[in-house]
C-alpha positions as YAML, in Angstrom:
chain: A
units: angstrom
residues:
- id: 1
  name: MET
  ca: [-3.16, -19.18, -77.55]
- id: 2
  name: GLN
  ca: [-6.82, -20.13, -77.59]
- id: 3
  name: GLN
  ca: [-8.66, -20.47, -74.29]
- id: 4
  name: ASP
  ca: [-10.53, -23.65, -73.39]
- id: 5
  name: ALA
  ca: [-14.34, -23.49, -73.37]
- id: 6
  name: PRO
  ca: [-14.58, -23.74, -69.54]
- id: 7
  name: ASP
  ca: [-12.20, -20.75, -69.25]
- id: 8
  name: LEU
  ca: [-14.26, -18.78, -71.76]
- id: 9
  name: ASP
  ca: [-17.45, -19.62, -69.89]
- id: 10
  name: ARG
  ca: [-15.90, -18.66, -66.56]
- id: 11
  name: THR
  ca: [-14.58, -15.36, -67.96]
- id: 12
  name: ALA
  ca: [-17.93, -14.50, -69.55]
- id: 13
  name: ARG
  ca: [-19.81, -15.42, -66.38]
- id: 14
  name: THR
  ca: [-17.50, -13.32, -64.17]
- id: 15
  name: ILE
  ca: [-17.86, -10.25, -66.38]
- id: 16
  name: ALA
  ca: [-21.62, -10.73, -66.71]
- id: 17
  name: GLU
  ca: [-22.06, -11.10, -62.94]
- id: 18
  name: ASN
  ca: [-20.07, -7.92, -62.36]
- id: 19
  name: VAL
  ca: [-22.10, -6.02, -64.96]
- id: 20
  name: TYR
  ca: [-25.32, -7.36, -63.46]
- id: 21
  name: ALA
  ca: [-24.36, -6.46, -59.88]
- id: 22
  name: ALA
  ca: [-23.22, -2.94, -60.80]
- id: 23
  name: TYR
  ca: [-26.32, -2.40, -62.94]
- id: 24
  name: MET
  ca: [-28.75, -3.54, -60.25]
- id: 25
  name: GLN
  ca: [-27.12, -1.30, -57.63]
- id: 26
  name: GLN
  ca: [-27.95, 1.77, -59.72]
- id: 27
  name: ALA
  ca: [-31.05, 0.69, -61.66]
- id: 28
  name: GLU
  ca: [-34.31, 2.53, -61.18]
- id: 29
  name: GLY
  ca: [-37.75, 0.99, -61.51]
- id: 30
  name: GLY
  ca: [-39.39, -2.25, -60.56]
- id: 31
  name: SER
  ca: [-38.00, -5.67, -61.27]
- id: 32
  name: HIS
  ca: [-38.66, -9.26, -60.29]
- id: 33
  name: ALA
  ca: [-36.25, -12.08, -59.50]
- id: 34
  name: GLN
  ca: [-37.31, -14.03, -62.60]
- id: 35
  name: THR
  ca: [-36.68, -11.11, -64.96]
- id: 36
  name: GLU
  ca: [-33.38, -10.38, -63.23]
- id: 37
  name: GLN
  ca: [-32.28, -13.98, -63.90]
- id: 38
  name: THR
  ca: [-33.22, -13.46, -67.54]
- id: 39
  name: LEU
  ca: [-30.98, -10.39, -67.67]
- id: 40
  name: LEU
  ca: [-28.03, -12.27, -66.18]
- id: 41
  name: THR
  ca: [-28.49, -15.11, -68.67]
- id: 42
  name: ARG
  ca: [-28.62, -12.66, -71.59]
- id: 43
  name: LEU
  ca: [-25.52, -10.89, -70.38]
- id: 44
  name: VAL
  ca: [-23.60, -14.17, -70.16]
- id: 45
  name: GLU
  ca: [-24.70, -15.17, -73.67]
- id: 46
  name: ALA
  ca: [-23.84, -11.78, -75.19]
- id: 47
  name: ILE
  ca: [-20.45, -11.57, -73.51]
- id: 48
  name: ARG
  ca: [-19.55, -15.24, -74.12]
- id: 49
  name: SER
  ca: [-19.79, -14.70, -77.88]
- id: 50
  name: LYS
  ca: [-17.23, -11.86, -77.65]
- id: 51
  name: VAL
  ca: [-14.69, -13.20, -75.15]
- id: 52
  name: PRO
  ca: [-12.46, -15.20, -77.50]
- id: 53
  name: GLY
  ca: [-10.44, -12.62, -79.40]
- id: 54
  name: ALA
  ca: [-12.73, -9.59, -79.18]
- id: 55
  name: THR
  ca: [-11.61, -6.25, -77.80]
- id: 56
  name: GLY
  ca: [-12.71, -4.86, -74.47]
- id: 57
  name: ARG
  ca: [-14.86, -2.36, -76.39]
- id: 58
  name: ASP
  ca: [-16.60, -5.26, -78.19]
- id: 59
  name: ILE
  ca: [-17.44, -6.85, -74.84]
- id: 60
  name: ILE
  ca: [-18.68, -3.53, -73.44]
- id: 61
  name: ASP
  ca: [-20.85, -3.01, -76.52]
- id: 62
  name: ALA
  ca: [-22.29, -6.54, -76.24]
- id: 63
  name: ALA
  ca: [-23.12, -6.05, -72.55]
- id: 64
  name: ASN
  ca: [-24.72, -2.67, -73.19]
- id: 65
  name: ALA
  ca: [-26.76, -4.08, -76.09]
- id: 66
  name: ALA
  ca: [-28.07, -6.80, -73.76]
- id: 67
  name: LEU
  ca: [-29.00, -4.15, -71.18]
- id: 68
  name: ASP
  ca: [-30.73, -2.06, -73.87]
- id: 69
  name: ALA
  ca: [-32.76, -5.04, -75.10]
- id: 70
  name: TRP
  ca: [-33.72, -6.08, -71.58]
- id: 71
  name: GLU
  ca: [-34.87, -2.57, -70.67]
- id: 72
  name: GLN
  ca: [-36.94, -2.31, -73.83]
- id: 73
  name: GLN
  ca: [-38.61, -5.61, -73.05]
- id: 74
  name: SER
  ca: [-39.18, -4.93, -69.35]
- id: 75
  name: GLY
  ca: [-40.41, -1.39, -69.88]
- id: 76
  name: GLU
  ca: [-39.98, -0.72, -66.15]
- id: 77
  name: VAL
  ca: [-36.29, -0.59, -65.35]
- id: 78
  name: ARG
  ca: [-33.62, 1.90, -66.38]
- id: 79
  name: GLY
  ca: [-30.00, 1.83, -65.36]
- id: 80
  name: PRO
  ca: [-26.41, 2.65, -66.15]
- id: 81
  name: ARG
  ca: [-24.23, 1.28, -68.91]
- id: 82
  name: VAL
  ca: [-20.78, -0.26, -68.88]
- id: 83
  name: SER
  ca: [-18.15, 2.36, -69.62]
- id: 84
  name: VAL
  ca: [-14.94, 0.60, -68.57]
- id: 85
  name: LEU
  ca: [-13.95, -3.07, -68.46]
- id: 86
  name: ASN
  ca: [-10.88, -4.52, -66.78]
- id: 87
  name: ARG
  ca: [-10.72, -7.71, -68.77]
- id: 88
  name: ALA
  ca: [-8.06, -9.32, -66.57]
- id: 89
  name: GLU
  ca: [-10.25, -9.06, -63.45]
- id: 90
  name: GLY
  ca: [-13.66, -8.90, -65.09]
- id: 91
  name: SER
  ca: [-14.44, -5.73, -63.16]
- id: 92
  name: VAL
  ca: [-16.51, -2.97, -64.70]
- id: 93
  name: LYS
  ca: [-17.31, 0.70, -64.23]
- id: 94
  name: MET
  ca: [-20.79, 1.92, -64.99]
- id: 95
  name: ASP
  ca: [-21.97, 5.36, -66.12]
- id: 96
  name: VAL
  ca: [-25.48, 6.75, -66.37]
- id: 97
  name: ALA
  ca: [-27.03, 5.87, -69.73]
- id: 98
  name: GLU
  ca: [-27.54, 8.77, -72.08]
- id: 99
  name: ALA
  ca: [-31.06, 9.28, -73.34]
...
């Protein structure tokens, strides 16, 4: 059964918000509200493209790629990466990124 677009958007947004919140709790370095909003937007976009039919690992990889790209661009912030996703709830577990 294929999900409707609003359900896909809501699922992607929930996961992205959880990734964002967990990341920001553990992130080190300076950040600004505007750049943080950019990160949330990028997370939603990356995750939204994977939600319909992708595995949990695919969603984790997309979220972590968005975090990698954002950190490279910001040059200031470093934080954990998604290691576990509960797709039903949208909850995540974060682990320290390996160098």
